[in-house]
N, C-alpha and C positions, 0 to 999 in steps of 0.2 A: 540171797533171797532175790528171785526173778519175777517180773509180772508179765503175764500173757495179754496181749492186746490183739483182738480178733474181731471179724466181722462175719455175719451169716446172711445169705440171700434168703429173703422171706419166702420167695416163690419155690425154690429148689432145694433148700436146706444145705446148699453148697457153701463151704468156707473158702471164699476166693483168695484170701490172704490172712496172715497172722504173723506175729513177731513178738519175740521176747525182749523186754526193756528192763533197765534196773529198777525203774518205778513207773508207775502210770503218769504220763506227761504228755503235753501237747505235741512235742516233736514225734512221739511214737504214733499218735493218731494221723499227723501229716504223713508219715512214712506209709502207714496202713492204707490211707485213702489213695495215695499216689499209686501204690501197688495194685489196688483194687482197679483203678482206672486203667492202668496199663494192661491188665489182664480182660476186663470185661467192657470198660468204657465208662462214661459218665452216668452214675445212677440219677434218677429223677428225684429221689428223696432219701433220707437217712433218719432212722430212729436212734435216740440217744437219751440218756438219762439226764438229770438236772445237774450234773457235775460242773464246776466252774470252768473246766476245760471247753465245754461246749456252749455254755451260756454265762455271759459276764455278770457277776453279782453286783457290779458298780451301778450307782444311781446315774441317771442321765444328767449331764451338765445343763446349764441355761442355755448355751449356744446349741447343744444337741436337741433340747426341747424346742427352741424356736425353729430349727431346721427339720423337725419332725423325725429326728434320728434317735436311735436307741444304742446304749453301750454295746460293744461285741467283743467277745474273746477272739484270740487269734484264730482258733478253728472256726468260729462263727463267720468272722470275715473271709476266711478261705472259701467255705461252701457259698457264702453270698456272692463272691466274685465269680464262682463256677456255675452259679445258677442252680444250685442243689437246695431243695427244700430241707430244712432241719426240723423234724418233727419231735417234739418232747414227749417222752413216755412217763407219764406221771404215775403209773401203777405198775406193780410186779407183773400183772397179767400182760401188759403192753411189751414187757421185756422178757416174756416166758420163753421164747425160742432161743435166744442167746443165753439165758441163764441155765437152759437145759443143756446147751452146747458145753458150757464150761463145767457143768457137773460131769458130763461124759468125758471131757478131756482131763479133768483132775484124776480120773481113773486111768484111761488108756494112754494118755501122753505121759503121765508120770512114770509109767511102767516102761515106756519106751526110752525115757531119758535115763532111767536107772539101768536098763540093760545095756545102753550105749556107754554108759559111764560119763555122761556129759557133766562137767563141772564148771564150765565158763559160759559167758554170754554167746560167744561165737560158736561153741560146740551145741548148745542148746538150740540155736536158730538153725543149725546144719540138720539137726535131728527132726526139727519141726518142719523144714522145707521137704524131707523125704517122707514124713508121716502124712502130710496134707492130702497128696494125691491117692493114697490108699484109704484114708478116711472118707474122702469125698466119693470114691468109687463104691463104697459100701452103703453110705447113708444119704447121698444125694438123690433126688426124685425129679421126674419131670414136672415142669410147671403146669397149672391148670389152664392158663392162657398162653398161646404160642407166641404172642407179640413180645419183642425185645423191649425190655424197659431201660436200656442203656443207650446213650447216645455217644456219637463219635468225638473224639477230642478236636477242638477247633484248630485248623491248621495254622492260623496266624496268631496263635497264643503259645508263648513259651513258657513251659512247666515251671522254670526257675522264677518267673515273674510272680507266680502265685504261691508256689509251695515254699514259702519263707515267712518268718515273722516280720511284721512291718510296724515301724514306730516313726512317729513324727518329732523332729527336733528343730530348734531355731538356732541359727548360726550365730555365734558371739562376734563381737566388733573385731577381735583378733583372728577371726576366720577359723575358728574351732567349734567342735560341738561336744557336749558332755554325754558319755554313754557307760553306764555300768561303772561309775567311779573313775572313768578315764577321760582325759582331754584329748580328743582326736583332731589332728591337723587336717584341714583341707587345703591341698595345694592349689595355686593359681593355675589357669588353663587358658586356652586361646579364646575362650568364651567371655571370661570375667577374670579380673585380678583378685576380686574379693566377693564373697558371698555373705558378708555380714547382714545380719537381720532377715536373711532368706529363710523360708521354711523348706526343709529337705526331708526326704524319706530314708530312713536307716533299715536296711534289710539284713536280718540274720538267716543265713542260708543252712541247710540241713547238713552240710559237711563242716559247718562251723564258722565259715567265712562271714565278714561283716563287710557291706558295701553301702555306700552313702550316693543317693540319687537326688537329682534336681530337674524337675520338669521332664522326667523320663529319660535323663542322661546321666551315665555313671561319672561321678566325680573322683571317687577314691574307693579302694577296697584295702581291707586289712585282713591278715592271716591270723587264725587263732593260735594260742599257745598249745592248746590241746585240740586236735581235730575231732570231729564227730558231731552228732545231732546236739544242739545247744538247749539250753534252758531259756525261756522267755525273758528277755531283758538282761541277760548275764553274758559278759564277754570279756575276755582277757586276751590282749593282743600278743602275738608271737614276739615281736621285737619292741623293745621299750624305746620307741621313737616319739613318745608322747610328752608333750610339754605340761609340766605341772601348772597348776592353777595359781596365778599370782594372788597375793594378799588383796583385800578390797581397797587398802589405801594406797596400793601400788608400791609399798617399801617393803624390803625384805625383813623378815622378822627372825630375830636371833633368839634361839632357845638355849638356855644355859643348862648344863647337865646337873648343877647343884640347885637345890631348892632355895638355899640362902642367897644365891645370886640375884635371885628375883626381887629381893627386897631392896628399897631405895638406899643408895650408897651414902655413908655418912663419913666424913673426914676424921682421922684420929684427933687425940687431944693435942699432940705437938704439931699439928698441921699448921702452916703459916696462915691459913685462913682464920684460925682460931685465936691467933695473937692479936692484942689490941693494937689499933692504929695509932702511930705517934706523930703528932704534927709539931714541926720545928717553930719555937718561939720566934716571933717577928721583932727584931732590934728596932732601936729609934732610927728615924731617917737621918742620913747624913746631910749636913749644910751644903748647899751648892757653892 
């Protein structure tokens, strides 16, 4: 089962980009928006439903309330950094254009996939790439207003800096951070020997890499065990160079394979500890 992720231009009915994903996820919308920007430019605004991918369901923390901030999803943070207005569509009528698009694609695109014999994600996306130009040539229309509603990409902005999931972590005293159940080591560099107690930014890139940044400077990067668009907050390193978290008391903990070994040890009945102590009788003192 594959999920189609697509966007449609409100003014022209053109579908600038679309892709198949194993499921609807944040990485799919990151890839979709980047492709749209590469083709058309930065849109002024985006319509989106109330899915948690677009709007975070979390409540604001006390610190956020005091700072006048609101919780953001990863996609919400992305469009905020790009200066794109994210408009919530609260009714089916507001999403009517894209809903009609999906109804059309469920008929026409499914037939194309069946004729091509596509059975994998890669094959389905190849069929989609060939299908979209023909679809747009038939259904796209001229906009009512000739003004372009897309902006040029800023020359001084690296796409890799924004098209990634971003997380905040605090470095532990042993110069490590915890991420997705792994303890990741930060090496010493020419700037600092230790980053203990510093707040760093962890970036999940769309190719699966994980990088750690401090004040705009790359500290270390980790390759994924399985390359490809990641899930938010999930990462498994390629090489197990990760140091395990020590116990809280600093002592190694032995785990016995037998349950009975966990009970307190008692000496057997014939153990010397169980024999009564004998005190030798003290004889009369010898005369001097």
